[in-house]
C-alpha positions in Angstrom: 7.2 99.7 52.3 9.7 97.7 50.4 10.4 100.6 48.1 11.0 103.2 51.4 13.2 100.6 53.1 15.1 100.2 50.2 15.6 104.2 49.9 16.5 104.6 53.2 19.2 101.8 53.0 20.6 103.2 50.2 20.9 106.6 52.1 22.5 105.3 54.9 25.1 103.2 52.3 26.1 106.4 50.4 26.6 108.1 53.5 28.8 105.6 55.1 31.9 107.3 53.6 31.5 110.6 55.0 31.0 109.2 58.0 34.0 107.2 58.4 35.7 110.4 57.1 34.4 112.5 59.6 35.4 109.7 62.4 38.9 109.7 61.0 39.3 113.3 60.8 38.0 114.1 64.2 40.2 110.9 65.7 43.4 112.9 64.2 42.3 116.0 65.3 41.7 115.3 68.9 44.9 113.1 68.9 46.8 116.1 67.7 45.1 118.2 70.0 45.8 116.3 73.1 49.3 115.6 71.8 49.9 119.7 71.8 48.1 119.6 75.2 50.9 117.4 76.4 54.0 119.0 75.1 54.6 121.3 78.1 54.3 117.7 80.1 56.9 116.3 77.8 59.5 119.3 77.9 59.1 118.9 81.7 59.6 115.3 81.8 62.4 115.7 79.5 64.2 118.4 81.6 63.7 116.5 84.6 65.5 113.8 83.0 68.3 115.3 82.0 68.6 116.7 85.0 68.7 113.3 86.6 71.5 112.5 84.0 73.4 115.4 85.0 73.2 114.3 88.9 74.4 110.7 88.0 77.4 111.8 86.5 78.0 113.8 89.2 77.6 110.7 91.5 79.7 108.5 89.4 82.8 111.2 89.7 82.4 111.9 93.6 82.5 108.3 93.8 85.5 107.8 91.7 87.6 110.4 93.3 86.5 109.2 96.9 87.8 105.7 96.1 90.7 106.4 94.3 92.7 106.5 97.3 91.6 103.4 98.6 93.0 99.9 98.1 89.6 99.3 96.4 90.0 97.3 93.0 89.7 99.7 89.9 87.3 97.1 88.2 85.0 97.1 91.4 84.9 101.0 91.1 84.0 101.2 87.6 81.6 98.7 88.3 79.8 100.4 91.2 80.2 103.5 89.7 78.1 102.3 86.3 75.5 100.8 88.7 75.1 104.2 90.4 74.4 105.7 86.9 71.8 103.2 85.7 70.3 103.6 89.1 69.9 107.4 89.4 68.7 107.4 85.6 66.4 105.0 86.3 64.9 106.8 89.0 65.0 110.1 86.8 63.3 108.2 84.2 60.4 106.8 86.5 60.0 110.3 87.9 59.7 111.7 84.3 57.1 109.3 83.9 55.2 110.9 86.6 55.6 114.4 85.1 54.4 113.4 81.8 51.7 111.1 82.7 50.2 112.4 86.1 48.1 109.5 86.3 51.1 106.7 86.8 51.7 105.4 90.2 55.0 104.2 90.9 53.5 102.1 93.9 51.5 100.3 91.4 54.2 99.7 89.0 56.5 98.0 92.2 53.4 96.1 92.8 53.0 94.8 89.5 56.7 93.8 88.9 56.8 91.8 92.1 55.8 88.7 90.7 57.8 89.2 87.6 60.7 89.6 89.6 60.5 86.6 91.5 60.3 84.3 88.2 63.0 86.2 86.7 65.2 86.1 90.4 64.7 82.4 90.1 65.5 82.2 86.7 68.9 83.7 87.1 69.8 82.9 90.7 72.9 81.0 89.1 74.0 84.0 87.5 73.2 86.5 90.2 75.1 84.1 92.4 78.2 84.5 90.4 77.9 88.0 89.7 77.5 89.4 93.7 80.2 86.6 94.6 82.5 88.3 92.1 81.5 91.8 93.5 82.5 90.5 97.2 85.7 88.7 95.8 86.7 92.0 94.2 85.6 94.2 97.4 87.4 91.8 99.9 90.5 90.5 97.8 91.1 87.5 99.2 93.7 86.6 96.4 95.1 88.7 93.3 96.5 88.3 90.0 99.3 86.2 90.0 98.5 83.8 93.1 98.5 80.3 92.9 95.3 79.0 94.1 93.9 75.1 94.8 90.0 75.3 94.4 88.9 71.8 94.9 90.5 69.5 92.1 91.4 72.4 90.3 94.7 74.2 90.7 96.8 77.2 88.6 98.2 80.8 88.6 95.3 83.5 88.8 95.3 85.2 85.3 92.1 87.2 85.9 89.5 87.9 88.2 85.8 89.0 86.5 82.7 89.8 87.8 81.5 86.2 86.7 84.2 83.9 87.0 88.1 83.5 87.7 90.5 82.3 85.3 93.3 80.2 86.0 96.3 78.9 84.2 97.0 75.3 85.3 100.5 73.7 85.4 99.9 71.8 82.1 99.1 75.3 80.3 95.3 74.8 80.3 92.9 77.7 81.1 90.1 77.0 84.1 87.2 79.3 84.2 85.9 78.5 87.7 82.6 80.1 88.6 83.3 82.9 91.2 80.2 81.4 93.1 82.2 78.3 93.6 85.3 80.6 94.3 83.5 82.1 97.1 81.7 78.9 98.7 84.5 76.6 98.5 87.7 76.3 100.6 91.0 77.8 98.7 94.4 77.4 99.7 96.0 80.5 98.3 99.8 81.1 97.6 100.6 84.5 96.9 102.2 85.6 93.9 106.2 86.3 93.9 106.2 84.5 97.7 109.0 81.7 98.1 107.2 78.4 98.5 108.3 75.3 100.4 109.1 72.0 99.2 109.3 68.7 101.3 111.4 65.5 100.8 111.0 62.9 103.0 113.6 59.7 103.2 114.6 57.0 105.3 118.5 56.2 106.4 119.5 52.9 108.0 120.9 53.2 111.9 124.7 52.0 110.2 125.8 55.3 109.3 126.3 58.6 111.5 122.8 60.8 111.2 125.0 64.2 111.2 127.0 62.7 108.4 123.4 61.9 106.7 122.3 65.4 107.1 125.6 67.1 106.1 125.9 65.5 102.7 122.4 66.5 102.2 122.6 70.1 103.1 125.5 70.4 100.8 123.9 68.8 98.4 121.1 71.6 98.3 123.6 74.2 98.7 124.8 73.5 95.3 121.3 73.1 93.6 120.2 75.9 91.0 116.7 77.5 92.3 117.0 76.4 96.2 117.1 79.9 97.8 120.0 80.5 100.7 117.3 82.6 102.3 115.6 80.9 104.4 117.8 78.5 104.5 117.1 74.4 104.1 116.6 72.4 107.0 117.4 68.7 107.2 115.8 67.2 110.5 115.4 64.0 111.9 111.6 63.4 111.9 111.0 59.8 113.5 112.7 56.8 114.5 111.2 53.5 113.1 112.3 50.0 112.8 113.2 50.3 109.4 115.4 53.4 109.9 115.7 57.4 110.6 113.4 59.4 108.9 115.1 62.3 107.6 112.7 65.4 106.3 114.1 67.9 104.2 112.5 71.1 103.4 113.9 74.0 101.3 112.6 77.0 99.5 112.4 78.4 96.1 111.5 81.5 94.2 108.2 81.1 92.3 108.8 83.9 89.8 112.4 82.8 88.9 112.0 78.8 88.7 109.4 76.6 88.3 108.6 74.1 91.0 109.1 70.4 89.5 112.1 71.3 87.9 113.9 72.6 91.1 112.4 69.6 92.9 114.2 67.2 90.3 117.4 68.7 91.0 117.6 68.5 94.3 116.2 65.0 94.8 119.1 64.0 92.1 121.8 65.7 93.8 120.6 64.5 97.3 120.4 60.9 96.2 123.7 61.2 93.9 125.6 62.8 96.7 124.8 59.5 99.0 125.4 57.3 96.8 129.2 59.0 96.6 129.4 58.3 100.5 127.9 54.6 100.3 124.6 55.7 101.7 122.5 54.1 98.6 119.6 52.1 97.9 120.9 48.4 98.1 117.6 46.5 99.2 119.4 43.5 98.4 121.8 43.8 101.0 120.9 44.4 104.7 124.0 45.9 105.9 123.5 48.9 103.5 121.7 51.7 104.6 118.7 52.0 102.4 117.0 55.2 101.2 113.6 55.4 101.0 112.2 59.0 99.2 108.4 60.2 99.4 108.2 63.3 97.5 105.4 65.6 99.7 105.4 69.0 97.7 103.3 71.2 100.5 100.2 72.3 99.2 99.4 74.9 102.0 101.1 78.4 101.8 104.1 79.1 104.2 104.5 82.7 105.5 108.0 83.8 105.7 
């Protein structure tokens, strides 16, 4: 009995390589046969995908041609056209899968991606918020390149409007990037590029000197100040009467494309104070009989439309 069992074991061990070789050959043959049988389906799937790719190009050209006559931002047009291409090609890829693999179920795929999409969306909510806010900004165009913006604690000239963030060049030359999510959800004060900007100077004069004389001196000083535009004309008005004196409010305009705000303001203040002093209207707090001038700088931060 023991000899018989040993003979059977040796025989089985001797036949093992042949069995393995047979299994490998049958597997490869079956795989090749299956691939050859799927070639028509693969070709059909490639044809379907190619047709959808051509259709995406047609959709892109139609969209760009249709929106070319509108005021839509070029970057937004290009972005939407690319998204349309990706969407159409994606639908074509899924359609090709249903041709190559008849058992493929599009509904089951969507159901399986539901939870994964939720997790990915939650993890990238800030990115998506900035992305869609950027699209809305480019779509509605509340401001443009060159506009001067005040956003929370930041202010500067718009240099670039991207899909994710907007670049502002501050007065000191620094560049600040503000996420579009903050740009869209925050209150923004806008000064249009190239528009004339109003600046305001307030001061107090005493009751000893004629008001019209002080107003005329101030108006003449502004007319000689480089950077102060003639139209709209500067305005010098009495704003309030107090126990200290007469409040004078001076407003004038500058061209933001030609001059810098603080430089013009500096020249205007120097000219006004100098001319007032020449006419005896100066700052003499030690002499109550003299007219006292108190300057209060107020550079308006709201956009003033002409």
